[in-house]
All heavy atoms as an XYZ file, in Angstrom:
890
protein
N     -47.700     54.375     41.336
C     -48.119     53.789     40.078
C     -47.196     54.300     38.978
O     -46.875     55.479     38.915
C     -49.570     54.166     39.793
C     -50.132     53.467     38.576
S     -51.849     53.908     38.192
C     -52.740     53.146     39.506
N     -46.784     53.405     38.110
C     -45.886     53.792     37.028
C     -46.628     54.587     35.966
O     -47.862     54.643     35.929
C     -45.251     52.548     36.402
O     -46.241     51.811     35.728
N     -45.855     55.187     35.083
C     -46.452     56.010     34.030
C     -47.313     55.176     33.086
O     -48.381     55.606     32.655
C     -45.348     56.710     33.243
C     -45.875     57.693     32.229
C     -44.763     58.457     31.547
O     -43.726     58.707     32.162
O     -44.964     58.792     30.367
N     -46.877     53.951     32.756
C     -47.677     53.095     31.875
C     -48.973     52.659     32.546
O     -49.995     52.478     31.892
C     -46.870     51.878     31.432
O     -46.533     51.087     32.560
N     -48.945     52.501     33.866
C     -50.163     52.158     34.601
C     -51.177     53.290     34.575
O     -52.382     53.062     34.453
N     -50.686     54.523     34.687
C     -51.572     55.689     34.637
C     -52.210     55.803     33.253
O     -53.401     56.074     33.120
C     -50.791     56.975     34.995
C     -51.631     58.211     34.735
C     -50.337     56.935     36.439
N     -51.407     55.566     32.222
C     -51.916     55.630     30.861
C     -52.978     54.554     30.642
O     -54.022     54.808     30.016
C     -50.763     55.499     29.835
C     -51.291     55.341     28.423
C     -49.843     56.698     29.938
N     -52.760     53.365     31.158
C     -53.734     52.288     31.015
C     -55.035     52.620     31.734
O     -56.128     52.383     31.199
C     -53.159     50.982     31.551
N     -54.938     53.176     32.930
C     -56.142     53.555     33.667
C     -56.915     54.627     32.911
O     -58.144     54.575     32.803
C     -55.777     54.029     35.095
C     -56.969     54.698     35.777
C     -55.277     52.866     35.927
N     -56.203     55.605     32.371
C     -56.865     56.654     31.601
C     -57.520     56.099     30.332
O     -58.625     56.504     29.972
C     -55.871     57.755     31.244
C     -55.420     58.643     32.399
C     -54.329     59.609     31.943
C     -56.586     59.395     32.983
N     -56.823     55.174     29.662
C     -57.378     54.589     28.445
C     -58.639     53.796     28.762
O     -59.642     53.893     28.039
C     -56.343     53.695     27.762
N     -58.609     53.003     29.836
C     -59.800     52.237     30.200
C     -60.941     53.143     30.648
O     -62.102     52.873     30.348
C     -59.478     51.205     31.287
C     -58.817     49.967     30.734
C     -57.479     49.690     30.962
C     -59.558     49.068     29.975
C     -56.891     48.560     30.440
C     -58.978     47.928     29.455
C     -57.642     47.680     29.681
O     -57.061     46.564     29.159
N     -60.616     54.219     31.362
C     -61.657     55.166     31.783
C     -62.308     55.817     30.569
O     -63.544     55.954     30.512
C     -61.054     56.247     32.674
O     -60.464     55.687     33.802
N     -61.511     56.221     29.621
C     -62.039     56.841     28.417
C     -62.839     55.834     27.593
O     -63.869     56.176     27.012
C     -60.891     57.436     27.601
C     -61.341     58.358     26.517
C     -62.108     59.469     26.787
C     -60.999     58.111     25.199
C     -62.529     60.318     25.787
C     -61.414     58.946     24.176
C     -62.181     60.058     24.485
N     -62.383     54.584     27.558
C     -63.111     53.543     26.829
C     -64.472     53.291     27.459
O     -65.464     53.105     26.743
C     -62.285     52.257     26.792
N     -64.554     53.317     28.772
C     -65.845     53.123     29.443
C     -66.793     54.259     29.078
O     -67.980     54.033     28.805
C     -65.651     53.017     30.972
C     -64.976     51.687     31.306
C     -66.974     53.156     31.711
C     -64.531     51.559     32.740
N     -66.282     55.482     29.030
C     -67.114     56.622     28.624
C     -67.572     56.467     27.171
O     -68.717     56.797     26.837
C     -66.345     57.925     28.811
N     -66.702     55.942     26.307
C     -67.080     55.730     24.909
C     -68.136     54.634     24.774
O     -69.052     54.741     23.954
C     -65.841     55.391     24.077
C     -64.928     56.563     23.764
C     -63.603     56.061     23.210
C     -65.594     57.499     22.772
N     -68.032     53.589     25.566
C     -69.042     52.528     25.530
C     -70.388     53.048     26.040
O     -71.439     52.681     25.503
C     -68.600     51.319     26.342
C     -67.418     50.601     25.748
C     -66.440     50.077     26.563
C     -67.277     50.453     24.381
C     -65.354     49.411     26.029
C     -66.195     49.795     23.828
C     -65.230     49.275     24.664
N     -70.365     53.903     27.056
C     -71.606     54.514     27.535
C     -72.206     55.410     26.457
O     -73.426     55.405     26.235
C     -71.342     55.310     28.810
N     -71.355     56.147     25.764
C     -71.819     56.988     24.666
C     -72.422     56.147     23.546
O     -73.454     56.509     22.973
C     -70.655     57.819     24.124
O     -71.004     58.469     22.937
N     -71.786     55.027     23.236
C     -72.305     54.135     22.198
C     -73.669     53.569     22.600
O     -74.579     53.481     21.778
C     -71.317     53.004     21.923
N     -73.819     53.200     23.855
C     -75.099     52.657     24.323
C     -76.202     53.717     24.256
O     -77.328     53.432     23.829
C     -74.959     52.127     25.752
N     -75.873     54.944     24.657
C     -76.882     56.008     24.614
C     -77.251     56.373     23.182
O     -78.430     56.572     22.865
C     -76.370     57.231     25.363
C     -76.405     57.062     26.864
S     -75.958     58.545     27.757
C     -74.182     58.380     27.799
N     -76.259     56.452     22.308
C     -76.570     56.800     20.919
C     -77.338     55.668     20.232
O     -78.197     55.924     19.385
C     -75.306     57.165     20.141
O     -74.404     56.096     20.105
N     -77.077     54.428     20.604
C     -77.851     53.314     20.061
C     -79.304     53.378     20.522
O     -80.224     53.138     19.731
C     -77.223     51.976     20.453
C     -77.924     50.731     19.928
C     -77.901     50.714     18.398
C     -77.278     49.487     20.491
N     -79.516     53.736     21.774
C     -80.892     53.842     22.257
C     -81.631     54.994     21.576
O     -82.815     54.867     21.247
C     -80.930     53.994     23.778
O     -80.310     55.196     24.170
N     -80.942     56.102     21.311
C     -81.569     57.210     20.579
C     -81.873     56.776     19.140
O     -82.926     57.119     18.589
C     -80.664     58.465     20.602
C     -81.173     59.529     19.647
C     -80.571     59.016     22.008
N     -80.970     56.011     18.528
C     -81.194     55.531     17.157
C     -82.416     54.628     17.095
O     -83.246     54.763     16.190
C     -79.955     54.783     16.659
N     -82.541     53.721     18.030
C     -83.699     52.823     18.053
C     -84.986     53.615     18.251
O     -85.993     53.390     17.562
C     -83.523     51.746     19.142
C     -82.393     50.795     18.752
C     -84.820     50.983     19.387
C     -81.962     49.860     19.855
N     -84.958     54.565     19.165
C     -86.139     55.397     19.405
C     -86.521     56.197     18.163
O     -87.690     56.273     17.793
C     -85.880     56.343     20.587
C     -87.060     57.202     20.926
C     -88.093     56.705     21.704
C     -87.144     58.514     20.473
C     -89.191     57.485     22.016
C     -88.237     59.301     20.773
C     -89.254     58.786     21.554
O     -90.333     59.558     21.843
N     -85.515     56.798     17.520
C     -85.790     57.622     16.335
C     -86.310     56.779     15.177
O     -87.224     57.198     14.462
C     -84.529     58.376     15.926
N     -85.747     55.610     14.980
C     -86.187     54.774     13.868
C     -87.569     54.166     14.115
O     -88.246     53.787     13.169
C     -85.155     53.691     13.579
C     -83.840     54.218     12.979
C     -82.815     53.102     12.865
C     -84.082     54.873     11.637
N     -87.984     54.063     15.356
C     -89.338     53.591     15.647
C     -90.386     54.668     15.388
O     -91.548     54.359     15.208
C     -89.441     53.129     17.091
C     -88.800     51.794     17.318
C     -89.089     51.292     18.695
N     -88.460     49.996     18.886
C     -88.453     49.360     20.027
N     -89.027     49.895     21.076
N     -87.867     48.198     20.127
N     -89.974     55.919     15.422
C     -90.889     57.044     15.200
C     -90.581     57.687     13.847
O     -90.259     58.867     13.766
C     -90.764     58.057     16.334
C     -91.195     57.520     17.646
N     -90.354     56.802     18.473
C     -92.393     57.556     18.272
C     -91.013     56.453     19.551
N     -92.259     56.882     19.461
N     -90.705     56.922     12.799
C     -90.319     57.372     11.460
C     -91.183     58.494     10.905
O     -90.769     59.173      9.981
C     -90.361     56.200     10.486
C     -89.276     55.222     10.751
C     -89.301     54.121      9.729
N     -88.775     52.929     10.369
C     -89.195     51.722     10.166
N     -90.154     51.502      9.321
N     -88.661     50.708     10.797
N     -92.364     58.668     11.417
C     -93.243     59.705     10.867
C     -92.859     61.106     11.337
O     -93.269     62.091     10.747
C     -94.705     59.427     11.255
O     -94.806     59.367     12.680
C     -95.168     58.110     10.646
N     -92.078     61.208     12.382
C     -91.629     62.508     12.882
C     -90.582     63.076     11.928
O     -89.692     62.357     11.484
C     -91.016     62.344     14.284
O     -91.953     61.675     15.120
C     -90.640     63.673     14.875
N     -90.670     64.374     11.603
C     -89.687     64.959     10.685
C     -88.260     64.832     11.227
O     -87.991     65.164     12.379
C     -90.104     66.433     10.612
C     -91.520     66.459     11.019
C     -91.713     65.328     11.969
N     -87.381     64.335     10.395
C     -85.972     64.198     10.756
C     -85.617     62.940     11.504
O     -84.438     62.712     11.799
N     -86.594     62.099     11.809
C     -86.291     60.938     12.646
C     -85.453     59.888     11.928
O     -84.583     59.261     12.538
C     -87.581     60.309     13.171
O     -88.353     59.821     12.102
N     -85.690     59.692     10.644
C     -84.882     58.692      9.925
C     -83.424     59.127      9.833
O     -82.515     58.317     10.067
C     -85.452     58.438      8.542
C     -86.576     57.434      8.584
C     -87.026     57.086      7.211
N     -88.153     57.986      6.928
C     -88.592     58.270      5.748
N     -88.039     57.769      4.691
N     -89.621     59.071      5.598
N     -83.203     60.380      9.495
C     -81.821     60.868      9.409
C     -81.150     60.833     10.776
O     -79.975     60.464     10.889
C     -81.799     62.288      8.844
N     -81.891     61.189     11.825
C     -81.327     61.137     13.175
C     -81.005     59.701     13.574
O     -79.961     59.444     14.182
C     -82.299     61.753     14.185
C     -81.844     61.700     15.643
C     -80.591     62.531     15.845
C     -82.956     62.153     16.566
N     -81.882     58.761     13.224
C     -81.626     57.364     13.554
C     -80.359     56.844     12.892
O     -79.526     56.210     13.539
N     -80.201     57.130     11.603
C     -78.997     56.676     10.903
C     -77.756     57.405     11.408
O     -76.673     56.816     11.512
C     -79.151     56.853      9.401
C     -80.062     55.820      8.831
C     -81.343     55.996      8.412
C     -79.766     54.431      8.649
N     -81.868     54.806      7.981
C     -80.921     53.823      8.112
C     -78.652     53.644      8.899
C     -80.976     52.465      7.818
C     -78.706     52.287      8.602
C     -79.851     51.721      8.071
N     -77.899     58.682     11.742
C     -76.781     59.443     12.302
C     -76.322     58.828     13.615
O     -75.122     58.621     13.838
C     -77.196     60.900     12.506
C     -76.222     61.806     13.253
C     -74.940     61.981     12.450
C     -76.867     63.152     13.529
N     -77.266     58.482     14.476
C     -76.909     57.891     15.763
C     -76.321     56.490     15.607
O     -75.453     56.085     16.386
C     -78.123     57.860     16.684
C     -78.541     59.225     17.189
S     -77.306     59.980     18.259
C     -76.656     61.253     17.221
N     -76.767     55.749     14.600
C     -76.141     54.442     14.342
C     -74.684     54.608     13.926
O     -73.809     53.838     14.359
C     -76.913     53.678     13.276
C     -78.204     53.024     13.729
C     -78.923     52.386     12.545
C     -77.948     51.993     14.802
N     -74.400     55.605     13.114
C     -73.016     55.858     12.711
C     -72.167     56.303     13.897
O     -71.011     55.890     14.036
C     -72.973     56.913     11.607
S     -73.621     56.331     10.040
N     -72.736     57.125     14.771
C     -72.023     57.544     15.979
C     -71.775     56.345     16.888
O     -70.707     56.229     17.505
C     -72.799     58.664     16.703
C     -72.235     58.940     18.078
C     -72.804     59.925     15.862
N     -72.732     55.427     16.947
C     -72.562     54.217     17.752
C     -71.401     53.379     17.245
O     -70.561     52.918     18.033
C     -73.858     53.378     17.734
O     -74.914     54.160     18.267
C     -73.698     52.106     18.524
N     -71.338     53.189     15.937
C     -70.244     52.401     15.353
C     -68.898     53.054     15.655
O     -67.940     52.385     16.060
C     -70.448     52.239     13.826
C     -69.210     51.674     13.157
C     -71.649     51.370     13.550
N     -68.839     54.365     15.502
C     -67.574     55.066     15.752
C     -67.185     54.984     17.230
O     -66.033     54.677     17.552
C     -67.669     56.528     15.322
C     -66.435     57.294     15.703
C     -65.237     57.092     15.021
C     -66.442     58.185     16.762
C     -64.097     57.755     15.387
C     -65.301     58.854     17.123
C     -64.139     58.644     16.440
O     -62.998     59.307     16.816
N     -68.113     55.256     18.127
C     -67.793     55.247     19.560
C     -67.374     53.862     20.036
O     -66.395     53.721     20.777
C     -69.002     55.713     20.375
O     -69.318     57.033     20.075
N     -68.100     52.848     19.608
C     -67.751     51.489     20.010
C     -66.386     51.092     19.448
O     -65.558     50.519     20.160
C     -68.828     50.501     19.558
C     -68.569     49.105     20.008
C     -68.809     48.739     21.315
C     -68.061     48.159     19.132
C     -68.558     47.445     21.750
C     -67.805     46.868     19.548
C     -68.054     46.514     20.870
N     -66.150     51.409     18.180
C     -64.864     51.070     17.572
C     -63.703     51.773     18.237
O     -62.639     51.177     18.449
N     -63.886     53.037     18.596
C     -62.807     53.776     19.243
C     -62.550     53.243     20.649
O     -61.400     53.120     21.080
C     -63.133     55.260     19.277
C     -61.991     56.133     19.712
C     -60.669     55.814     19.410
C     -62.220     57.296     20.424
C     -59.624     56.614     19.801
C     -61.181     58.111     20.814
C     -59.893     57.765     20.513
O     -58.852     58.563     20.908
N     -63.623     52.890     21.362
C     -63.442     52.296     22.686
C     -62.698     50.973     22.617
O     -61.800     50.703     23.424
N     -63.049     50.150     21.630
C     -62.342     48.878     21.472
C     -60.891     49.093     21.053
O     -60.005     48.330     21.446
C     -63.073     47.996     20.455
C     -64.409     47.484     20.939
S     -64.296     46.484     22.433
C     -63.444     45.049     21.802
N     -60.655     50.114     20.244
C     -59.274     50.413     19.852
C     -58.433     50.780     21.070
O     -57.274     50.374     21.186
C     -59.266     51.560     18.847
C     -57.880     51.958     18.394
C     -57.872     53.185     17.511
O     -58.953     53.663     17.109
O     -56.762     53.672     17.226
N     -59.012     51.538     21.986
C     -58.263     51.960     23.171
C     -57.910     50.807     24.099
O     -56.863     50.834     24.747
C     -59.051     53.016     23.949
C     -59.106     54.392     23.324
C     -59.979     55.313     24.158
C     -57.719     54.982     23.174
N     -58.772     49.806     24.176
C     -58.477     48.705     25.102
C     -57.780     47.533     24.414
O     -57.508     46.528     25.054
C     -59.742     48.219     25.832
C     -60.764     47.642     24.868
C     -60.338     49.324     26.670
C     -61.939     46.977     25.562
N     -57.501     47.665     23.133
C     -56.801     46.588     22.428
C     -55.344     46.549     22.855
O     -54.723     47.572     23.114
C     -56.887     46.805     20.920
O     -58.214     46.706     20.491
N     -54.806     45.337     22.875
C     -53.443     45.167     23.359
C     -52.415     45.001     22.238
O     -51.225     45.174     22.472
C     -53.367     43.961     24.297
O     -53.822     42.802     23.614
N     -52.847     44.662     21.045
C     -51.896     44.478     19.945
C     -52.190     45.474     18.830
O     -53.305     45.989     18.706
C     -51.982     43.051     19.373
O     -53.278     42.852     18.816
C     -51.696     42.009     20.441
N     -51.176     45.701     18.033
C     -51.316     46.646     16.937
C     -52.316     46.155     15.899
O     -53.098     46.947     15.357
C     -49.951     46.893     16.277
C     -49.935     47.874     15.122
C     -50.392     49.252     15.576
C     -48.553     47.943     14.494
N     -52.342     44.862     15.627
C     -53.277     44.348     14.626
C     -54.729     44.530     15.069
O     -55.595     44.855     14.257
C     -52.995     42.874     14.343
O     -53.182     42.101     15.507
N     -54.996     44.360     16.355
C     -56.358     44.601     16.852
C     -56.714     46.077     16.794
O     -57.841     46.441     16.471
C     -56.500     44.091     18.281
C     -56.531     42.600     18.366
C     -56.745     42.155     19.775
N     -56.647     40.716     19.861
C     -56.512     40.058     20.981
N     -56.465     40.708     22.137
N     -56.428     38.749     20.987
N     -55.755     46.927     17.120
C     -55.999     48.370     17.037
C     -56.319     48.789     15.612
O     -57.237     49.585     15.380
C     -54.777     49.144     17.534
C     -54.565     49.093     19.009
S     -53.082     50.013     19.419
C     -52.892     49.603     21.126
N     -55.579     48.249     14.663
C     -55.841     48.580     13.264
C     -57.202     48.048     12.809
O     -57.905     48.707     12.031
C     -54.729     48.031     12.375
C     -53.365     48.726     12.521
C     -52.320     48.004     11.702
C     -53.472     50.179     12.117
N     -57.582     46.859     13.285
C     -58.888     46.319     12.946
C     -59.997     47.235     13.444
O     -60.926     47.580     12.699
C     -59.058     44.913     13.533
C     -60.456     44.399     13.423
C     -60.932     43.933     12.204
C     -61.308     44.392     14.521
C     -62.237     43.465     12.090
C     -62.605     43.924     14.416
C     -63.065     43.465     13.195
N     -59.929     47.653     14.711
C     -60.976     48.519     15.256
C     -60.919     49.908     14.642
O     -61.944     50.587     14.546
C     -60.890     48.566     16.773
C     -61.343     47.273     17.363
C     -60.577     46.343     17.994
C     -62.670     46.739     17.330
N     -61.344     45.271     18.360
C     -62.638     45.491     17.966
C     -63.888     47.196     16.831
C     -63.763     44.698     18.118
C     -65.007     46.414     16.977
C     -64.944     45.181     17.617
N     -59.753     50.318     14.213
C     -59.650     51.587     13.494
C     -60.402     51.505     12.168
O     -61.061     52.459     11.759
C     -58.178     51.935     13.274
C     -57.984     53.373     12.887
O     -58.828     54.216     13.154
N     -56.864     53.649     12.264
N     -60.318     50.370     11.491
C     -61.076     50.182     10.249
C     -62.580     50.150     10.506
O     -63.360     50.674      9.701
C     -60.636     48.896      9.551
C     -59.248     48.918      8.916
C     -58.894     47.536      8.393
C     -59.195     49.944      7.811
N     -62.987     49.551     11.614
C     -64.412     49.502     11.960
C     -64.954     50.914     12.177
O     -66.075     51.227     11.769
C     -64.637     48.626     13.206
C     -64.275     47.172     12.925
C     -66.069     48.735     13.720
C     -65.113     46.515     11.858
N     -64.160     51.774     12.798
C     -64.591     53.155     13.029
C     -64.950     53.854     11.732
O     -65.888     54.654     11.685
C     -63.482     53.957     13.693
C     -63.155     53.576     15.099
C     -61.967     54.357     15.589
O     -61.905     55.567     15.410
N     -61.011     53.668     16.191
N     -64.228     53.550     10.669
C     -64.433     54.248      9.409
C     -65.665     53.770      8.643
O     -65.943     54.269      7.569
C     -63.178     54.166      8.550
C     -62.136     55.104      9.085
C     -61.027     54.620      9.751
C     -62.292     56.474      8.973
C     -60.090     55.476     10.276
C     -61.367     57.335      9.498
C     -60.265     56.835     10.151
O     -59.351     57.684     10.678
N     -66.425     52.829      9.205
C     -67.733     52.523      8.641
C     -68.751     53.575      9.079
O     -69.787     53.737      8.441
C     -68.211     51.128      9.050
C     -67.546     50.023      8.306
C     -66.674     49.167      8.935
C     -67.804     49.849      6.956
C     -66.058     48.146      8.240
C     -67.195     48.826      6.246
C     -66.315     47.980      6.897
N     -68.478     54.268     10.170
C     -69.411     55.265     10.669
C     -69.005     56.696     10.435
O     -69.842     57.568     10.199
N     -67.718     56.978     10.485
C     -67.231     58.359     10.438
C     -67.605     59.126      9.170
O     -68.063     60.268      9.269
C     -65.697     58.382     10.662
C     -65.114     59.737     10.358
C     -65.379     58.001     12.071
N     -67.454     58.573      7.967
C     -67.711     59.399      6.782
C     -69.155     59.839      6.625
O     -69.436     60.773      5.886
C     -67.320     58.501      5.606
C     -66.629     57.339      6.156
C     -66.970     57.243      7.595
N     -70.066     59.186      7.316
C     -71.476     59.488      7.137
C     -72.035     60.441      8.180
O     -73.176     60.869      8.065
C     -72.283     58.186      7.143
C     -71.814     57.205      6.125
C     -71.167     56.045      6.506
C     -71.989     57.455      4.783
C     -70.720     55.136      5.567
C     -71.541     56.555      3.834
C     -70.903     55.396      4.226
N     -71.255     60.781      9.188
C     -71.762     61.621     10.277
C     -72.110     63.026      9.778
O     -73.208     63.525     10.043
C     -70.748     61.668     11.443
C     -71.122     62.736     12.447
C     -70.667     60.311     12.120
N     -71.226     63.668      9.049
C     -71.500     65.037      8.578
C     -72.660     65.100      7.580
O     -73.559     65.935      7.750
C     -70.239     65.658      7.995
S     -69.023     66.030      9.259
N     -72.706     64.255      6.543
C     -73.859     64.325      5.644
C     -75.185     64.010      6.332
O     -76.196     64.658      6.066
C     -73.561     63.287      4.563
C     -72.134     62.987      4.661
C     -71.702     63.317      6.036
N     -75.177     63.031      7.228
C     -76.415     62.703      7.930
C     -76.821     63.814      8.894
O     -78.009     64.065      9.104
C     -76.275     61.376      8.669
C     -76.312     60.147      7.774
C     -75.905     58.910      8.552
C     -77.679     59.968      7.156
N     -75.836     64.486      9.489
C     -76.159     65.633     10.342
C     -76.813     66.744      9.548
O     -77.783     67.369      9.997
N     -76.309     66.992      8.350
C     -76.910     68.001      7.487
C     -78.304     67.579      7.031
O     -79.244     68.385      7.038
C     -76.010     68.265      6.283
C     -76.465     69.368      5.339
C     -76.535     70.702      6.062
C     -75.523     69.465      4.159
N     -78.457     66.314      6.663
C     -79.781     65.823      6.278
C     -80.774     65.904      7.432
O     -81.943     66.232      7.235
C     -79.691     64.381      5.780
C     -79.195     64.187      4.369
C     -79.093     62.700      4.061
C     -80.101     64.868      3.372
N     -80.302     65.602      8.631
C     -81.176     65.705      9.798
C     -81.629     67.147     10.003
O     -82.816     67.414     10.212
C     -80.468     65.191     11.051
C     -81.189     65.542     12.318
C     -82.427     64.997     12.599
C     -80.636     66.434     13.211
C     -83.105     65.330     13.756
C     -81.304     66.772     14.366
C     -82.539     66.220     14.648
N     -80.694     68.087      9.931
C     -81.053     69.495     10.131
C     -82.044     69.972      9.075
O     -83.023     70.653      9.393
C     -79.798     70.357     10.116
N     -81.804     69.597      7.824
C     -82.695     70.023      6.748
C     -84.070     69.389      6.874
O     -85.083     70.053      6.680
C     -82.090     69.692      5.392
C     -81.138     70.749      4.946
C     -79.833     70.872      5.323
C     -81.406     71.836      4.083
N     -79.297     71.966      4.741
C     -80.232     72.581      3.968
C     -82.533     72.249      3.396
C     -80.138     73.711      3.191
C     -82.448     73.385      2.622
C     -81.268     74.106      2.528
N     -84.125     68.108      7.173
C     -85.434     67.453      7.250
C     -86.188     67.869      8.513
O     -87.414     67.977      8.491
C     -85.290     65.938      7.179
O     -84.535     65.463      8.259
N     -85.480     68.127      9.598
C     -86.134     68.542     10.834
C     -86.742     69.935     10.711
O     -87.788     70.220     11.287
C     -85.144     68.506     11.998
C     -85.776     68.806     13.328
C     -86.599     67.871     13.941
C     -85.565     70.020     13.970
C     -87.186     68.142     15.163
C     -86.151     70.299     15.185
C     -86.960     69.355     15.772
O     -87.541     69.628     16.976
N     -86.081     70.797      9.939
C     -86.591     72.154      9.765
C     -87.635     72.257      8.671
O     -88.126     73.337      8.392
C     -85.443     73.138      9.471
O     -84.705     72.686      8.339
C     -84.531     73.265     10.668
N     -87.960     71.143      8.019
C     -89.070     71.120      7.090
C     -88.721     71.351      5.639
O     -89.613     71.584      4.834
N     -87.485     71.280      5.264
C     -87.109     71.429      3.864
C     -87.368     70.112      3.148
O     -86.667     69.136      3.360
C     -85.634     71.832      3.735
C     -85.382     73.222      4.196
N     -85.231     73.535      5.522
C     -85.279     74.374      3.510
C     -85.026     74.824      5.630
N     -85.047     75.366      4.431
N     -88.360     70.109      2.302
C     -88.786     68.870      1.648
C     -87.875     68.450      0.501
O     -87.876     67.313      0.091
C     -90.209     69.014      1.110
C     -91.219     69.315      2.185
C     -91.402     68.152      3.096
C     -92.465     68.472      4.129
N     -92.497     67.578      5.226
N     -87.078     69.359     -0.029
C     -86.235     69.020     -1.174
C     -85.220     67.940     -0.819
O     -84.829     67.147     -1.664
C     -85.511     70.258     -1.686
N     -84.789     67.898      0.433
C     -83.796     66.901      0.829
C     -84.437     65.569      1.168
O     -83.748     64.612      1.464
C     -82.985     67.410      2.004
C     -82.102     68.512      1.588
C     -82.314     69.833      1.782
C     -80.881     68.408      0.861
N     -81.305     70.565      1.228
C     -80.410     69.717      0.657
C     -80.153     67.352      0.347
C     -79.233     69.981     -0.023
C     -78.978     67.615     -0.324
C     -78.527     68.915     -0.497
N     -85.735     65.495      1.117
C     -86.397     64.223      1.365
C     -86.300     63.278      0.182
O     -86.443     62.084      0.314
N     -86.049     63.840     -0.996
C     -85.883     62.988     -2.176
C     -84.485     62.375     -2.159
O     -83.557     62.909     -1.588
C     -86.078     63.816     -3.445
C     -87.487     64.334     -3.573
C     -87.672     65.006     -4.911
N     -86.519     65.810     -5.272
C     -86.560     67.086     -5.591
N     -87.700     67.713     -5.592
N     -85.466     67.739     -5.915
N     -84.348     61.282     -2.862
C     -83.089     60.540     -2.834
C     -82.008     61.177     -3.690
O     -80.848     61.232     -3.285
C     -83.343     59.101     -3.297
C     -82.163     58.146     -3.218
C     -81.700     58.015     -1.779
C     -82.537     56.804     -3.776
N     -82.347     61.697     -4.840
C     -81.330     62.165     -5.784
C     -80.454     63.297     -5.232
O     -79.231     63.188     -5.287
C     -81.991     62.601     -7.112
O     -82.784     61.526     -7.587
C     -80.953     62.961     -8.138
N     -80.995     64.385     -4.680
C     -80.104     65.431     -4.170
C     -79.302     64.971     -2.954
O     -78.183     65.414     -2.748
C     -81.036     66.570     -3.777
C     -82.349     66.267     -4.346
C     -82.394     64.806     -4.629
N     -79.869     64.073     -2.162
C     -79.185     63.632     -0.953
C     -77.961     62.778     -1.256
O     -77.011     62.754     -0.484
C     -80.154     62.863     -0.068
N     -77.966     62.088     -2.371
C     -76.825     61.234     -2.724
C     -75.552     62.061     -2.898
O     -74.461     61.612     -2.545
C     -77.142     60.411     -3.990
C     -78.147     59.331     -3.646
C     -75.889     59.797     -4.588
C     -78.615     58.525     -4.825
N     -75.684     63.276     -3.408
C     -74.496     64.126     -3.609
C     -73.790     64.460     -2.314
O     -72.583     64.717     -2.319
C     -74.894     65.403     -4.355
C     -75.286     65.122     -5.763
C     -76.551     65.112     -6.266
C     -74.429     64.769     -6.837
N     -76.536     64.773     -7.599
C     -75.241     64.561     -7.969
C     -73.054     64.588     -6.966
C     -74.709     64.197     -9.208
C     -72.539     64.235     -8.193
C     -73.348     64.038     -9.284
N     -74.493     64.440     -1.209
C     -73.857     64.720      0.080
C     -72.910     63.598      0.513
O     -71.981     63.830      1.262
C     -74.909     64.918      1.154
C     -75.757     66.161      1.071
C     -76.817     66.143      2.157
C     -74.901     67.402      1.205
N     -73.172     62.396      0.033
C     -72.400     61.250      0.494
C     -71.177     60.946     -0.343
O     -70.476     59.973     -0.078
C     -73.305     60.017      0.570
C     -74.320     60.135      1.660
C     -75.594     60.603      1.379
C     -74.006     59.800      2.944
C     -76.536     60.726      2.383
C     -74.931     59.917      3.955
C     -76.197     60.390      3.679
N     -70.912     61.767     -1.331
C     -69.700     61.576     -2.137
C     -68.538     62.141     -1.342
O     -68.455     63.334     -1.080
C     -69.816     62.248     -3.506
C     -70.931     61.573     -4.296
C     -68.481     62.209     -4.246
C     -71.201     62.209     -5.633
N     -67.651     61.263     -0.927
C     -66.516     61.640     -0.095
C     -65.292     61.783     -0.985
O     -64.938     60.859     -1.714
C     -66.257     60.582      0.997
C     -65.077     60.963      1.848
C     -67.500     60.398      1.844
N     -64.649     62.956     -0.951
C     -63.469     63.141     -1.819
C     -62.290     62.274     -1.403
O     -62.126     61.911     -0.305
C     -63.135     64.609     -1.675
C     -63.846     65.095     -0.486
C     -64.946     64.138     -0.192
């Protein structure tokens, strides 16, 4: 097998793992958003939706054959990436019972991306 063939097999293998990750994170997001009364479930649901967008976009980027498609899927990834860290922090705070982060005003400051 040529070197480009090995690279293609590796890219497709990694893309399949990313699609599986996207499917699992989507199922966790749906489960979390259905159980909204549990502490931290809303933040976890939105966090998993952002992870789903990123994983799916990265998998599609890997299997794309043209540069324009790769750039398109790269842009799709950035709908999820900037929100992962703030939502992770919000999830940790709300899950541990800190009520101050449940209000909207302090939480907005976390989403300001420099």
